[in-house]
N, C-alpha and C positions, 0 to 999 in steps of 0.2 A: 735736533739742537738750534732752536732759533738763533741764538747767538753766534753760532758757527756759520750760518748760514749769510746771515747780516756780514761778518768779518768778510767771506769767502767773495761775496759778491762786490763788496765796497772794494777790495783789493784788485778784484780783476777790471773794475772801472777806472781805477785809477791807474792800474799800468797800463791799460791800452791810452791813457790818456796823458802821457806825462813819460818825461825822458829821466832818467836818474834814478835815486833810491828815494824812497816813500814812505814815513812812519806815519801809521792812522792813529791815533790814540781816542780811544772813547769815552764818552762819557762817564761810564762805571767803573771805570780802570781808576785803581788806588795805588799810589805807594805802597811798597811793602814795608817798612820801616815805620812810617808814621800813620798807616792808614787813611792819609789825607789822598783827594782827588789827585791825579799825574796834573792834570790842567784845570784852571778854573775857568769853564767854557765861557763864562759872559765876559769875562776879560779880553779871551780870544778872540770873541765876537766882538768885542769894543776894538780893540788892536786892529782887526782885518777891516773897520767901517762896516761892519754887517748892523748893527744895533746899538744906541748909547746905553753905556753899564750906567744906571742911575746909582751913585753912591751916598752913604748917609753923610760922607764926610762934605759933600757939595751942597749941604744944608748949612744956610749961615746961619739962623736962629733955629735950631729943631726945637719942636715943642715936647719932644720924648725926654725921659728921664736920663741922664748922661751916662747912668751906670747900666742902662739896658744895654745890651747885645741886638744892635741892626744889620740887617745883612742888605746888600744891593740887589735890585734886578734890572735884568734888560728890556727896554721897550723899543721897538721897530717902529719907523715912520711909516710903514708898509702895514704891517702885523700886530702892531700893540704889542701885546704881550702874549699873544697867541702862537707861540711858536717855542721850540725847544732846540738847543744847540745839541747834537748827537755824538759829534765826532770832529777834529782837529787835524789837517792834513799838512806835515811838514815836510815839504820839500828840501831835502837835505842839500842835493847839488845843483839846486838854481841859486845864481845870483843875478839881477840886473840892476844896477845903478840907475836905469830911468824910471823905476816902479816907482810912483809917486805914493806917498801915505793919504789915504783919503779919510778924514775923521768923519765918526759917524756922525747923522744929523740926529741934535739932540730934540723928538719929538715931543717930550714932556715940557721944555723949555722953562716956565715960571717955577721961583722957590714952592710957592703955594701948593703947586700941582707935584712938585717933586717930594715934599711934605707928605701930602694926603696920599702918593704912591706908594712910598714907603712904610707910612703907618700901615697901609690895608695889606702888603705884601708881608710885612712881620706879623701883624696882627693874625691873620688867618691866610696862609698863601692858598688853602684850598679853595676858600670863596673866590671866585672868578672876576671880583670885582675890578680887583687891581688890572688885570689884562686889559681893561677897557677905557684904561684913563685918557686914550687918544682911540679916537676916531679910528676904526678900521672895519673892512667888509667882509671880513669871513673870520667866525670865532670857532671854536673847538663844538662839536655836537654833545648833546646829552650825554650818548654812550661813551666819547671820547673824554669828557672830563671824569665819567663813573671810573674809566678804566685808568686815567693817570691819577685818581684820588685814590686808588686801590693798591696797597703794598706791595711792591713787585712779589714777594714770595705768593700773595694770593690772586696774582693774574689769570693763572692757569686757566681756571675754569671759564674765565670771560673771554680769554682767546679761544679756546673751544667752542663755546658759544658763538662766537662771531664767525668763526672759520665754517662752522655747521649752518649757518645761514646762507652764506656765500659763496660755497662751494656745490657745485651742482652735481646733479647723479652722475655726470660723468667724468668725476672726480672722485669716485668709490674709493682708488687706492691711496689719495691723499688722505682722505677722512681717516683711514686705517691710522694713519701715522699722528693725526692729532691727539 
């Protein structure tokens, strides 16, 4: 089970790199009572100073109907929109008053570009145009876009295909588990 492998690998890495208790909250984890995400990953990334979370409330003169539900999205100065947050690490026993908050760089910058970004993101998030609102050197391959635009419940055949192309003959035992 891929989720089990990811969980155990990340916990092993964290336990060797830190002291104290660490909680790992993954992007797919939901609150039992509300079925909402345990953590808004974009807000966490913004708070950590990784990428600016562009919110509809930042737009001074929105061009969309005010009754329309609009969602924000994160843009990194290095990766544009070509990344995803997969987990948040909460270091429970670490306190350091010398840690400074680093606000994320607002790579989009202008009201016009922010409006364009949010309109594209909320129009069709599967269309990758919003991801390139700022220049970035690396983007997802066509295969990555296809995978991410596939419903999670329908991804297993794609994973099998990818794994079969990348595993060598010496990995025959691994192929049996796919």
